[in-house]
C-alpha positions as CSV (number, residue, x, y, z in Angstrom):
1,M,33.6,18.3,-1.2
2,I,30.9,17.7,-4.4
3,E,32.1,14.9,-6.5
4,F,30.3,15.7,-10.2
5,R,28.4,12.9,-12.0
6,S,30.4,13.3,-15.8
7,S,32.4,16.1,-17.5
8,S,29.4,17.1,-18.8
9,S,27.8,18.0,-15.5
10,K,31.0,19.6,-14.1
11,L,31.0,21.6,-17.6
12,R,27.4,23.1,-16.5
13,H,28.7,23.9,-13.1
14,Q,31.5,26.2,-14.2
15,V,29.3,28.2,-16.7
16,F,27.1,28.6,-14.0
17,V,29.8,29.8,-11.6
18,E,31.0,32.0,-14.4
19,V,27.6,33.5,-15.2
20,A,27.2,33.9,-11.5
21,K,30.9,36.1,-11.3
22,A,29.9,38.0,-14.3
23,A,26.4,38.9,-12.4
24,F,27.9,39.8,-9.1
25,D,31.3,41.1,-10.2
26,A,31.6,42.5,-13.5
27,E,31.9,46.0,-14.1
28,N,31.2,45.7,-17.9
29,V,28.5,42.5,-18.0
30,I,28.1,42.1,-21.5
31,E,31.6,42.2,-22.1
32,A,32.3,39.6,-19.4
33,L,29.4,37.3,-20.4
34,E,31.2,37.2,-24.2
35,E,34.8,36.5,-22.4
36,I,32.9,33.4,-21.1
37,P,33.3,30.9,-23.7
38,Y,37.5,31.6,-23.7
39,H,37.4,31.2,-20.1
40,L,36.5,27.5,-20.3
41,T,38.7,27.0,-23.1
42,P,41.3,29.1,-22.8
43,T,44.3,27.7,-25.1
44,E,44.4,26.2,-28.6
45,E,43.6,22.8,-27.1
46,P,39.8,21.6,-27.7
47,R,38.8,20.1,-24.2
48,Y,35.6,18.3,-25.5
49,R,35.3,18.5,-29.4
50,E,37.5,18.4,-32.1
51,S,38.2,22.4,-32.6
52,I,38.4,25.3,-30.5
53,Y,36.0,27.0,-32.4
54,R,32.5,24.6,-32.2
55,E,33.5,24.3,-28.2
56,R,33.3,28.0,-27.8
57,A,30.2,28.4,-29.9
58,I,28.5,25.6,-27.9
59,A,29.6,27.4,-24.9
60,S,27.9,30.4,-25.6
61,E,24.5,28.8,-26.1
62,R,24.9,27.6,-22.4
63,V,25.6,30.8,-21.4
64,R,22.5,32.3,-22.9
65,L,20.5,29.6,-21.4
66,A,22.2,30.0,-17.8
67,V,21.5,33.9,-17.8
68,G,17.5,32.8,-19.3
69,M,17.5,33.5,-22.6
70,S,16.6,31.2,-25.7
71,L,19.5,29.7,-28.4
72,R,20.3,32.1,-31.1
73,P,18.5,31.6,-34.6
74,Q,20.6,29.1,-36.4
75,D,20.2,31.1,-39.7
76,S,21.1,34.5,-39.0
77,P,23.6,36.2,-37.0
78,A,24.0,37.1,-33.4
79,P,26.4,38.0,-30.9
80,L,26.4,35.8,-27.9
81,T,24.4,38.5,-25.7
82,S,21.9,39.2,-28.4
83,G,18.4,40.2,-26.4
84,F,20.3,40.4,-22.9
85,D,18.9,43.7,-22.2
86,E,16.1,42.4,-21.3
87,E,17.4,40.1,-18.4
88,K,19.4,42.7,-16.4
89,I,16.2,42.6,-14.5
90,S,15.5,41.4,-10.8
91,E,12.4,39.5,-11.9
92,K,12.1,37.4,-14.4
93,Y,9.5,34.4,-15.4
94,Y,10.8,31.1,-17.2
95,E,9.6,31.7,-21.0
96,P,9.1,28.3,-22.6
97,P,10.4,26.0,-23.9
98,L,12.3,25.7,-20.9
99,M,14.5,22.4,-22.0
100,Q,16.4,23.3,-25.2
101,V,18.5,21.3,-27.8
102,I,21.8,23.1,-28.8
103,P,22.3,21.9,-32.0
104,S,25.8,22.2,-32.5
105,A,26.5,20.1,-29.3
106,C,24.1,17.3,-30.8
107,D,26.0,14.4,-31.9
108,R,22.9,13.4,-34.0
109,C,23.1,9.4,-32.3
110,E,20.9,7.2,-33.9
111,E,17.4,6.6,-32.4
112,D,16.6,2.8,-32.6
113,K,18.9,0.3,-34.5
114,F,19.7,-2.9,-34.1
115,E,23.6,-3.8,-35.5
116,V,26.0,-6.4,-36.0
117,S,29.2,-5.7,-33.9
118,N,33.3,-7.1,-34.5
119,L,32.5,-9.4,-31.8
120,C,30.7,-11.9,-34.4
121,R,32.4,-14.7,-34.4
122,K,30.7,-15.9,-37.7
123,C,29.3,-19.6,-36.2
124,I,27.5,-22.0,-38.4
125,A,24.1,-22.2,-36.0
126,R,23.4,-18.4,-37.1
127,Y,21.0,-18.6,-34.4
128,C,20.2,-15.0,-35.1
129,V,19.2,-15.5,-38.5
130,H,16.7,-18.2,-37.7
131,A,15.4,-16.1,-34.7
132,C,14.5,-12.9,-36.9
133,P,10.7,-12.8,-38.2
134,V,11.2,-11.0,-40.9
135,H,14.0,-12.5,-42.4
136,A,16.1,-9.5,-42.0
137,V,19.1,-11.3,-40.8
138,S,21.5,-12.6,-43.2
139,V,25.1,-14.7,-43.4
140,K,27.0,-14.8,-46.6
141,E,29.5,-17.2,-47.0
142,D,32.0,-16.5,-43.8
143,R,31.3,-13.5,-43.4
144,Y,29.5,-11.3,-40.3
145,A,25.9,-11.3,-39.8
146,V,24.6,-8.2,-41.0
147,I,20.5,-7.0,-40.4
148,D,18.9,-5.2,-43.2
149,Q,17.5,-1.9,-41.4
150,T,14.8,-1.7,-44.2
151,K,13.6,-5.3,-43.0
152,C,14.6,-5.1,-39.3
153,I,11.1,-3.9,-36.8
154,H,13.6,-3.6,-33.8
155,C,12.2,-6.5,-31.7
156,G,15.3,-7.6,-30.5
157,K,15.2,-11.4,-31.0
158,C,18.5,-11.6,-33.0
159,R,20.0,-10.1,-29.9
160,A,18.9,-11.8,-27.4
161,A,19.6,-15.5,-29.4
162,C,23.5,-14.4,-30.1
163,P,25.8,-16.2,-27.6
164,Y,28.1,-13.8,-28.0
165,E,26.6,-11.0,-27.1
166,A,27.9,-9.2,-30.8
167,I,24.6,-7.6,-31.6
168,I,24.1,-4.3,-30.1
169,H,21.2,-2.2,-30.1
170,K,21.7,1.6,-30.5
171,V,19.8,4.1,-28.7
172,R,19.9,7.8,-28.5
173,P,20.0,8.2,-24.6
174,C,18.2,11.0,-24.5
175,A,15.0,9.6,-26.1
176,A,15.7,5.9,-24.0
177,N,15.3,8.1,-20.6
178,C,12.3,10.5,-21.9
179,G,9.6,8.8,-20.0
180,V,6.6,10.9,-22.4
181,D,8.5,10.4,-25.9
182,A,9.0,13.8,-26.4
183,I,12.2,13.4,-28.0
184,A,12.6,12.9,-31.8
185,S,14.7,14.0,-34.9
186,D,15.0,17.0,-37.2
187,K,15.8,16.8,-40.5
188,L,19.5,17.0,-40.1
189,G,19.3,13.9,-37.5
190,R,19.3,16.2,-34.1
191,A,17.5,15.8,-31.8
192,Q,14.5,17.6,-31.3
193,I,11.7,18.0,-28.1
194,D,7.7,18.4,-28.7
195,P,7.2,20.9,-26.5
196,E,3.3,19.5,-26.2
197,K,4.8,16.8,-24.8
198,C,7.8,17.9,-22.5
199,V,7.1,17.7,-18.5
200,A,10.1,19.1,-17.8
201,C,11.3,16.3,-15.7
202,G,15.1,16.7,-17.1
203,Q,15.6,13.3,-17.5
204,C,17.0,13.7,-20.8
205,M,19.6,16.5,-20.1
206,V,21.0,14.6,-17.1
207,H,21.4,11.4,-19.8
208,C,23.0,13.2,-22.6
209,P,26.0,11.9,-23.2
210,F,27.1,15.5,-25.2
211,G,25.4,17.7,-22.7
212,A,23.7,18.8,-25.4
213,I,20.4,19.6,-23.5
214,V,20.1,22.5,-21.1
215,D,17.0,24.2,-19.0
216,K,17.3,27.9,-18.4
217,S,17.8,29.2,-15.8
218,Q,16.9,32.3,-12.9
219,I,20.8,32.5,-11.2
220,F,21.3,35.5,-13.4
221,Q,17.8,37.9,-12.3
222,L,18.4,36.3,-8.4
223,I,21.8,37.6,-8.1
224,Y,20.6,41.1,-9.2
225,A,17.8,40.9,-6.8
226,I,20.2,40.4,-3.9
227,K,22.8,42.7,-5.2
228,A,19.5,45.0,-5.3
229,N,19.1,44.4,-1.3
230,E,15.5,43.3,-1.7
231,E,13.7,41.3,0.8
232,L,14.6,37.5,-0.2
233,I,13.2,34.7,1.5
234,A,14.4,31.1,0.6
235,E,12.2,27.9,1.0
236,V,14.6,24.6,0.8
237,A,13.2,21.7,-0.6
238,P,13.7,18.4,1.9
239,S,15.8,17.0,-0.4
240,V,18.4,19.2,0.3
241,V,20.3,16.8,2.9
242,G,23.6,16.3,1.3
243,Q,23.4,18.5,-1.5
244,F,26.3,20.8,-0.5
245,G,28.7,18.5,1.1
246,Q,28.3,15.6,3.6
247,N,29.0,17.8,6.9
248,V,26.6,20.7,5.7
249,T,23.7,20.5,7.9
250,L,20.5,22.3,7.0
251,G,21.3,24.6,9.6
252,K,24.8,25.3,8.1
253,L,23.3,25.8,5.1
254,F,20.5,28.8,6.1
255,S,23.4,30.3,7.8
256,A,25.2,30.2,4.5
257,L,21.5,31.9,2.6
258,K,21.8,34.7,5.1
259,A,25.6,35.5,4.2
260,L,24.5,35.3,0.8
261,G,21.9,37.6,1.1
262,F,18.6,36.2,2.1
263,T,17.1,37.4,4.9
264,E,15.0,34.2,6.5
265,S,14.7,30.5,5.3
266,Y,12.1,28.0,5.3
267,E,11.6,24.4,5.0
268,V,8.8,23.3,2.2
269,A,8.9,20.2,4.4
270,A,6.8,22.9,6.9
271,G,4.2,22.6,3.6
272,A,4.4,19.0,3.1
273,D,3.4,18.6,6.3
274,I,0.6,20.4,5.7
275,G,-0.2,18.9,2.4
276,A,0.2,15.3,4.0
277,Q,-2.3,16.3,6.5
278,A,-5.3,17.6,3.7
279,E,-4.5,14.7,1.7
280,A,-4.9,12.2,4.5
281,K,-8.4,13.9,5.4
282,K,-9.3,13.4,1.4
283,Y,-8.6,9.8,1.3
284,A,-10.6,9.2,4.8
285,E,-13.5,11.2,3.3
286,E,-13.8,11.0,-0.1
287,V,-11.9,7.7,-1.5
288,A,-11.8,5.1,1.5
289,T,-15.7,5.7,1.3
290,G,-16.3,5.1,-1.9
291,K,-17.1,8.4,-3.3
292,Q,-13.9,9.0,-5.3
293,P,-12.0,5.7,-6.8
294,F,-8.8,7.0,-6.1
295,L,-6.7,10.3,-5.3
296,L,-3.4,11.3,-6.7
297,T,-0.6,12.9,-5.1
298,S,0.1,16.5,-6.6
299,C,3.2,17.3,-5.5
300,C,5.3,16.6,-8.3
301,P,4.4,18.4,-11.0
302,S,5.6,16.2,-14.2
303,W,3.2,13.5,-12.8
304,I,0.2,15.7,-12.7
305,M,1.3,17.2,-16.5
306,V,1.3,13.8,-17.4
307,A,-1.9,12.6,-16.2
308,E,-3.7,16.3,-17.2
309,R,-2.2,15.8,-20.7
310,E,-2.3,12.1,-21.6
311,F,-5.4,10.9,-19.5
312,P,-7.9,13.7,-18.8
313,G,-10.7,11.1,-17.5
314,L,-8.6,10.7,-14.4
315,S,-8.5,14.8,-13.4
316,K,-10.9,14.1,-10.8
317,G,-8.7,11.9,-9.1
318,I,-5.9,14.5,-8.7
319,S,-5.7,15.8,-5.5
320,T,-6.4,19.7,-5.0
321,T,-4.1,20.2,-2.1
322,L,-1.6,22.6,-3.0
323,T,2.2,21.7,-3.5
324,P,4.7,22.2,-0.5
325,M,5.9,24.6,-2.7
326,V,3.3,27.0,-3.0
327,T,2.2,25.9,0.2
328,T,5.2,27.1,1.9
329,A,5.2,30.3,-0.1
330,R,2.2,31.2,1.0
331,L,2.8,30.5,4.3
332,I,5.8,33.2,3.7
333,K,3.8,35.6,2.3
334,S,1.2,35.5,4.7
335,S,3.7,37.0,7.3
336,H,6.3,39.1,4.7
337,P,4.1,40.4,2.1
338,T,6.5,42.2,0.1
339,A,9.3,39.6,-0.3
340,K,10.6,37.4,-3.0
341,V,10.3,33.5,-2.8
342,V,12.9,31.9,-3.8
343,F,12.2,27.7,-4.3
344,I,15.4,26.2,-3.8
345,G,15.3,22.5,-5.1
346,P,16.1,19.4,-7.2
347,C,13.5,19.6,-9.8
348,A,13.4,21.2,-13.3
349,A,9.7,20.9,-13.4
350,K,9.2,23.5,-10.5
351,K,10.6,26.0,-12.7
352,L,7.4,25.7,-14.7
353,E,5.1,25.2,-12.2
354,A,6.3,28.4,-10.6
355,K,5.8,30.3,-13.6
356,S,1.8,29.4,-14.3
357,E,-0.8,31.9,-13.5
358,R,-2.2,30.3,-10.4
359,V,1.3,29.7,-8.7
360,R,3.2,33.6,-10.4
361,S,2.2,35.9,-7.2
362,D,3.7,32.9,-4.6
363,V,7.0,31.9,-6.1
364,D,9.0,34.3,-7.6
365,F,12.1,32.3,-8.4
366,V,13.3,28.9,-8.7
367,I,17.1,27.4,-8.7
368,T,17.9,23.9,-8.2
369,F,20.5,22.8,-6.0
370,E,22.8,23.0,-8.5
371,E,22.6,26.2,-9.6
372,L,23.0,27.5,-5.7
373,L,26.2,25.2,-5.5
374,A,27.8,27.4,-8.3
375,I,26.2,30.6,-6.9
376,F,28.0,29.8,-3.7
377,E,31.4,29.1,-5.5
378,A,31.1,32.3,-7.0
379,K,30.9,34.3,-3.8
380,G,33.6,32.5,-1.8
381,I,31.1,30.6,0.4
382,Q,31.3,27.6,1.7
383,P,28.7,26.4,3.6
384,E,30.3,23.8,5.5
385,T,32.1,27.0,7.5
386,F,29.1,28.2,9.0
387,E,27.9,28.2,11.8
388,D,24.8,25.4,12.7
389,V,21.4,27.3,13.4
390,P,18.0,26.4,14.4
391,A,16.4,25.4,11.3
392,G,12.7,24.8,11.3
393,D,10.6,22.3,12.8
394,A,9.1,20.0,10.0
395,T,8.3,16.4,11.0
396,A,9.5,13.3,9.6
397,A,6.9,12.8,7.3
398,G,7.4,16.2,5.6
399,R,11.2,16.0,4.9
400,G,10.4,12.3,3.9
401,Y,8.6,13.7,1.1
402,G,11.8,13.7,-0.8
403,A,12.4,10.3,-2.0
404,S,10.0,7.8,-3.6
405,G,7.2,6.4,-1.4
406,G,8.0,9.3,1.1
407,V,4.9,11.2,0.2
408,A,2.7,8.1,0.8
409,A,4.0,7.3,4.1
410,A,3.6,10.5,5.2
411,I,-0.1,10.5,4.3
412,G,-0.4,6.9,5.9
413,A,1.1,8.3,9.1
414,C,-0.9,11.3,9.1
415,L,-4.1,9.2,8.3
416,K,-3.5,7.2,11.5
417,E,-4.3,10.0,13.5
418,I,-6.9,11.0,11.6
419,S,-8.7,8.2,11.0
420,P,-7.0,5.4,12.5
421,E,-9.8,2.8,11.2
422,T,-9.1,3.7,7.6
423,E,-6.9,1.6,6.0
424,L,-4.7,2.9,3.5
425,K,-4.4,1.0,0.3
426,V,-1.1,2.9,-1.8
427,D,0.7,2.1,-5.1
428,R,3.2,4.4,-6.4
429,A,5.9,4.6,-9.6
430,E,9.0,6.7,-9.6
431,G,10.1,8.1,-13.3
432,L,7.7,8.6,-16.2
433,F,7.6,5.2,-17.8
434,E,6.1,3.9,-14.7
435,C,3.9,7.0,-13.5
436,R,2.3,6.2,-17.0
437,K,1.7,2.5,-16.2
438,L,0.2,3.1,-13.0
439,L,-2.2,5.7,-14.4
440,R,-3.2,3.7,-17.2
441,L,-4.3,1.0,-14.3
442,A,-6.1,3.5,-12.7
443,K,-7.6,4.8,-16.5
444,F,-9.3,1.0,-16.7
445,G,-10.0,0.2,-13.2
446,K,-7.6,-1.6,-11.7
447,R,-6.7,1.2,-9.0
448,E,-9.9,1.8,-7.1
449,G,-10.0,3.1,-3.5
450,Y,-6.2,3.5,-3.8
451,L,-3.8,6.3,-3.1
452,L,-1.2,6.8,-6.2
453,E,1.7,8.0,-5.3
454,G,4.0,9.4,-8.5
455,M,7.7,11.0,-9.0
456,G,8.6,11.9,-12.3
457,C,12.2,11.1,-11.7
458,P,13.8,7.4,-10.4
459,G,14.0,7.6,-6.7
460,G,11.9,10.7,-6.2
461,C,13.1,14.6,-5.8
462,V,16.7,13.1,-4.9
463,G,17.0,11.6,-8.5
464,G,15.8,15.3,-9.8
465,A,17.9,17.0,-12.9
466,G,19.3,19.7,-10.5
467,V,20.8,17.8,-7.8
468,N,24.6,17.3,-6.6
469,L,24.9,13.9,-5.3
470,P,23.9,10.6,-7.2
471,V,20.3,9.3,-6.4
472,G,21.4,6.6,-3.9
473,K,23.8,8.8,-1.9
474,G,20.9,11.5,-2.1
475,T,18.0,9.0,-0.4
476,D,20.9,7.5,2.0
477,A,21.2,11.1,3.4
478,L,17.5,11.8,3.4
479,K,16.9,8.6,5.5
480,K,19.2,9.3,8.0
481,F,17.8,12.7,8.4
482,T,14.3,11.7,8.7
483,D,15.2,8.7,11.2
484,A,16.7,11.6,13.5
485,T,13.8,14.0,13.4
486,E,12.4,13.5,16.7
487,K,8.9,14.7,15.8
488,K,7.7,12.0,13.1
489,T,4.4,12.8,12.5
490,P,2.0,16.5,12.1
491,N,-0.7,17.3,14.6
């Protein structure tokens, strides 16, 4: 039983389920999609918004994005399924932008503002007034303190000085959790994502309290491929453990995928094993000998996009090793050249990686654990009820890639086998704020001789935008799985 992290994640799940049901079963798909907003708000009582009309309008945009379409224009009429004919195919790559703000869903949160609340006690000490370096805080007679927003420089000293914690800091949650400063405001005060800065980590989507930020999905096209009986092979990311229920083993999940229509399933951890060996060799031969100043791990696409965009001078230090997703996909296609490979993982950024020119021929679909859960529900598939079949022979090293620190640990384990006399120096970061700090240190020569592991999401892949479990539970489940893995390192 999956416990949803919030009401907005539960709503996302319901939208995916309804879209999947329409793709699988509807005789008239357009009609079925048009009805979904009414299934989500079936009565005259709104569930989340002030009116059923706004609620259904927002749901319509959610449906479009779940089908893989972009948002409708705000200045001209268009039905929910406008442009749908282009989506009724079994193969379609994501079209940018991947992350989109639904304008009618955004609550126009204030970006950065300090404000005095009614907790103010009108004290005579007036610490807040004296702490402000620009004299933006004042008190008139015995009234509450007031902050002049035209003078405020957002330093927070007034807030720190108040003994009653009466001063609050208002922030836009999506922007506060965007590690690359890609979110600003449009002319109406709504959140707006800069596609030139966005690296599709999805943390804005996870943290928006109004569910106003949504990414595009390929579930509709995948279901069409399933219905066409195409040869589909799944590659499942290491962080999958526990994502479909406490009792759902990897073997049970593979059986459930077969029942869904997949020909075979493989562990992406197998590709991680190969990558760990390659990067250990690279470190021993290039970094430890001083030929290369440092080595940046390559498996997280958001981390790599930040490095390439903001720190182009570090590009020579980025590992050329293929990501585990791509390595595994190429292994699959070497023996199944006509198959379509479906990456199943926790990551929104993998959707962009898969559409890049160098990867398009390897990975045909990317869906998240969240999306797969909805497909299972639409088909009435309960993975915990399936047979626990043998499921791959990846090592603990490769399987550990799913959590922060796991990549460096795997490379370190392989280095001991390849070059036991070589000492591994590691620094790592999780979350894009910390990743950027680490890259700055490297830029200024503070990380010479290091392996630098970057994970765009807090906790690593287990904290991705498309997971079903809270980060802590995902981390614990993965650790338990890797600890129980008999083979610790690849050979």
